[in-house]
N, C-alpha and C positions, 0 to 999 in steps of 0.2 A: 798284667792279665785283666786289670779292672776295666780296660778299654776294649776288651775282647767282645765282639758281637756274636761270632759263631766259631765253634771248634770243628774243624774238618778232620775226620779219622778215617784214613783210607785202609784198604786191605794190605797194601804192599809194605815192604820194609825199605830202609834206606838204600839198599842195594838193588832194588827192583827184582828180587828173586822170585821165580815162578812159585815156589813153595817156601814162604818165610818160615824161619825157626819159630817156635812157640813163644819165644820171648818178645816177638814183634806182633802178637795177635791182639793188638790194641783195639781194633774194631770189634772183635769177638768180646773182649773183656768189657767194653762199655755198653755193648748192645745185646749180647747173648747170641747174635747171629754167627753161625760157624761155617757158612758157605765161603767159597774161595774168592768170590767177586762181589763187591759192594762198597759203598762209601757211606759213612755215617756223618750226620751233621747235627750238632747240639747247639742250641741257643738258649737264652734264658727262659724261653717259654715253650720251645719245641724240641723234639728228638725225631730225626727223620733218617730213613735208610734207603739209599738208592741201590737198587740191584736189577739184573736183567731177568728175562723170563725163565731161565733155567732155574731160578732160585725163588720164584715167587711163593710156591707152596712151603718150602723150607723156611722162608722168613716169616710167613704167617704163623707157622708153628712155634718158631723160636723167639720172636719179638714179643715183649710184653705190651700191655695195652697202653704203656706210656709212649710207645713208638708208632710212627706213622710210616707205612711202607710206601715208598715212591716207586711205582712199577715203571721202570725205565723203558722207554720205547712205546708206552701205551698212550693213546690219545689223551690230551689234556694234562699229561704229566710233564712238567718243565724239566729240562735238562739241569743237572746240578749247578752249572755255571750260571745259566739263566736265572735260576731260583735265587742264587746268592746275589746276583746283580740287582734283582727286583726286591730283595728283602730290605725293609726300611732300617736304617740304622737306629740305634736306641734314641738318639737325640730327636728323631722325627716321630717318636711314639706320642700319641695323644696323652694328655694328662697334665 
């Protein structure tokens, strides 16, 4: 885990159930966001949550100030895959 640059925490369970059992509510546990759609990404310096417009208000109310809401589909908000591809690895960090 020492070489991990980002932890991706999706909403779904390993079986891709429409409504996962409570024991698979990993994204809710880590972020506090209870909506049924969203993906959390945690790095050493950031905590971000991607969700769609159905959940913008809910996410604003449930996420702490430690989290950045990534409003999926809004102008200027990169898709999760694009953000991950553009995020610099730790070795590229200045310092």
